C-alpha positions in Angstrom: -37.5 -12.6 -0.9 -37.2 -11.2 2.7 -36.9 -7.6 4.0 -33.4 -8.3 4.7 -32.6 -9.7 1.2 -34.5 -6.6 -0.3 -32.2 -4.3 1.9 -29.2 -5.9 0.9 -30.0 -6.0 -2.8 -31.2 -2.3 -2.9 -28.1 -1.1 -0.8 -25.7 -3.0 -3.4 -27.4 -1.8 -6.2 -26.9 1.8 -4.9 -23.2 1.2 -4.4 -23.1 2.3 -1.0 -21.6 0.6 2.2 -23.3 -0.4 5.4 -21.6 2.7 7.1 -22.8 5.0 4.4 -26.2 3.8 4.4 -26.2 4.2 8.2 -25.4 7.8 7.9 -28.1 8.4 5.6 -30.5 7.0 8.1 -28.9 8.3 11.2 -28.1 5.1 12.8 -25.0 3.1 13.5 -23.5 0.5 11.1 -24.2 -2.1 13.4 -27.8 -1.6 13.1 -27.7 -1.7 9.5 -25.7 -5.0 9.6 -28.4 -6.3 12.0 -31.2 -5.3 9.6 -29.4 -7.0 6.8 -28.6 -10.3 9.0 -32.5 -10.3 10.0 -31.8 -10.1 13.8 -33.6 -6.8 14.1 -36.0 -4.8 12.1 -36.0 -0.9 11.5 -38.7 1.2 13.0 -41.3 3.1 11.0 -39.2 6.4 10.8 -36.2 4.4 9.8 -38.4 2.3 7.2 -39.7 5.7 5.6 -36.0 7.1 5.4 -34.6 4.2 3.8 -37.7 4.0 1.2 -37.0 7.5 0.6 -33.3 6.9 0.0 -33.9 4.0 -2.3 -37.0 5.5 -4.4 -39.2 2.7 -3.3 -42.6 2.3 -1.5 -43.0 1.1 1.9 -45.0 -1.9 0.6 -42.2 -3.0 -1.5 -39.4 -2.3 1.0 -41.6 -4.3 3.9 -43.5 -6.7 2.0 -42.2 -6.8 -1.7 -45.6 -6.1 -3.1 -44.4 -4.0 -5.9 -41.6 -3.4 -8.3 -39.3 -0.6 -7.3 -39.9 2.9 -8.6 -37.1 3.8 -11.1 -36.0 7.3 -10.5 -36.2 9.4 -13.7 -32.6 9.6 -15.4 -32.7 13.4 -15.5 -33.4 13.7 -11.8 -30.7 13.8 -9.1 -30.7 12.0 -5.8 -31.8 14.3 -3.0 -32.1 13.0 0.5 -33.8 15.8 2.7 -34.6 14.2 6.2 -35.0 15.8 9.8 -34.4 13.5 12.7 -34.7 14.4 16.3 -31.2 15.2 16.9 -30.4 17.4 13.9 -30.8 18.0 10.1 -29.8 15.8 7.3 -29.3 16.8 3.7 -27.8 15.0 0.7 -27.9 15.9 -2.9 -26.1 13.6 -5.5 -26.2 14.5 -9.2 -26.9 12.0 -11.9 -24.2 13.5 -14.2 -20.8 11.7 -13.5 -17.3 12.4 -14.7 -14.6 9.8 -14.1 -17.1 7.6 -12.2 -17.8 10.5 -9.5 -21.0 12.6 -9.4 -20.5 16.0 -10.8 -21.8 17.4 -7.6 -22.1 15.7 -4.2 -23.4 17.4 -1.0 -23.6 15.5 2.1 -24.4 17.3 5.3 -25.7 16.7 8.8 -24.4 15.8 12.5 -22.1 13.1 12.6 -19.8 11.5 9.9 -21.0 12.4 6.3 -18.7 11.9 3.5 -19.2 13.8 0.4 -17.2 12.6 -2.9 -17.6 14.2 -6.2 -16.0 16.5 -8.9 -17.5 19.2 -6.7 -17.8 18.0 -3.0 -19.4 19.6 -0.1 -19.6 17.8 3.2 -18.4 17.1 6.6 -15.9 15.1 5.2 -15.2 16.2 1.3 -13.0 14.8 -1.3 -13.1 15.9 -4.9 -11.5 18.2 -7.5 -13.2 21.2 -5.4 -13.7 20.1 -1.9 -15.5 22.2 0.7 -15.9 20.7 4.2 -14.7 20.3 7.8 -11.9 17.9 6.5 -11.5 18.5 2.6 -9.2 17.0 0.4 -9.0 18.0 -3.5 -7.0 20.2 -6.1 -8.9 23.1 -4.6 -10.0 22.8 -1.0 -11.5 24.9 1.7 -12.2 24.0 5.1 -11.2 23.7 8.8 -8.5 21.2 7.8 -7.5 21.1 4.1 -5.1 19.1 1.7 -4.9 20.2 -1.9 -2.9 21.8 -4.7 -4.5 25.1 -3.5 -5.7 24.6 0.2 -7.4 27.2 2.2 -8.5 26.4 6.0 -7.6 26.7 9.5 -5.0 24.3 9.0 -3.9 24.1 5.3 -1.3 21.9 3.5 -0.9 21.9 -0.3 1.1 23.0 -3.1 -0.1 26.6 -2.2 -1.4 27.0 1.4 -3.4 29.7 3.2 -4.6 29.4 6.8 -4.1 29.8 10.5 -1.1 26.9 10.1 -0.3 26.6 6.6 2.3 24.2 5.1 2.9 24.8 1.4 5.5 23.3 -1.2 5.4 26.4 -3.4 4.0 29.0 -0.9 2.5 29.4 2.4 0.5 32.4 3.9 -1.1 32.6 7.3 -0.5 32.7 11.1 2.3 30.1 11.2 3.6 29.0 8.0 6.3 26.6 6.6 7.5 26.4 2.7 10.4 25.5 0.5 9.6 28.5 -1.8 7.7 31.5 -0.1 6.5 31.8 3.5 4.5 34.8 5.0 2.9 35.1 8.3 3.3 36.0 11.9 5.8 33.1 12.0 7.4 32.3 8.7 9.9 29.6 8.1 11.1 28.9 4.4 14.0 27.4 2.7 14.0 30.4 0.3 12.0 33.6 1.0 10.4 34.2 4.6 8.6 37.3 5.4 6.9 37.9 8.9 6.9 39.0 12.5 9.7 36.2 13.0 11.0 35.0 9.7 13.6 32.4 8.7 15.0 31.6 5.5 17.7 32.3 2.8 16.1 35.6 2.4 14.3 36.9 5.5 12.5 40.2 6.5 10.3 41.2 9.1 10.3 41.8 12.9 12.9 39.4 13.8 14.8 38.1 10.9 17.3 35.3 10.3 18.7 34.7 6.7 21.4 32.5 5.7 21.8 35.0 2.8 20.2 38.1 3.7 18.5 39.0 6.8 16.5 42.6 7.3 14.7 43.1 10.8 14.8 44.3 14.2 16.8 42.3 15.1 18.4 40.6 12.2 20.9 37.6 12.0 22.9 35.7 9.6 25.9 33.3 10.1 27.0 33.7 6.3 25.6 36.5 4.7 24.2 40.0 5.5 22.4 41.0 8.6 20.7 44.6 8.3 18.5 46.5 10.7 15.5 48.6 9.4 17.4 51.7 10.7 20.3 51.0 8.8 18.0 50.5 5.7 16.3 53.9 6.4 19.9 55.6 6.6 20.7 54.3 3.2 17.5 56.0 1.9 17.1 55.5 -2.0 20.5 54.0 -2.2 19.5 50.8 -0.1 18.8 48.6 -3.3 21.8 49.6 -5.3 24.0 48.9 -2.4 22.4 45.5 -1.8 22.7 44.7 -5.6 26.6 45.2 -5.4 26.6 43.0 -2.0 24.4 40.2 -3.6 25.0 40.4 -7.4 23.3 36.9 -7.9 20.1 37.7 -6.0 17.1 38.8 -8.3 16.2 42.6 -8.3 12.4 42.0 -7.6 13.5 39.9 -4.4 15.7 42.5 -2.9 12.8 44.9 -3.6 10.3 42.9 -2.0 12.3 42.3 1.2 13.2 46.3 1.4 9.3 47.0 1.1 8.0 44.4 3.4 8.3 46.4 6.6 
């Protein structure tokens, strides 16, 4: 068996793509493709990184002189290498759930993807995902997608971020939601609270609400529009007055709007 055949066999045995192996070593996918085609050979630094990743000796990898050294079942896969242009770290636990490692950490310069129940990486996908770009049930990062998403730009069932888009709720600098939106600019189909708020029920600096708007100024084409001075003039009777005008509005919602200023 030639070097390129051993490399191909080891890669397939690990279940990684040429692109993923290239990310591990710190080269391009085309370089790995050439190695497996036999048109080029990796240098000693790349050979060492390949041997460490697959858990074999350089003698086996280059000349096939010994059997691969099997990793102990109890030990996780750890890649911990330094290259001239940056630091590269990967941890993949042996314990799996639904075919995914329980923990996968994949960090370093360039494109490094982490996939696991708990995933941490430049690009992360998992039940719990943390990364520059992340997707999961719970996700944290610069750009996030999840049931609960927290990040610079967050999209999810509940989203918190500079720009937040949430199905149920969104909280952040600029927010969009079908349920509850709160932020500097808040747009919602139901409740909106913010410096500029737009919704059925809206309260804030500038408020526009189809049912109720409270703000300075306040606008409503079909419902009530009240300024904060008007609310203050009503004193403790503001809530009772709103309940007579909007008998179908929940009391907790009216309290929330009145207390937002």
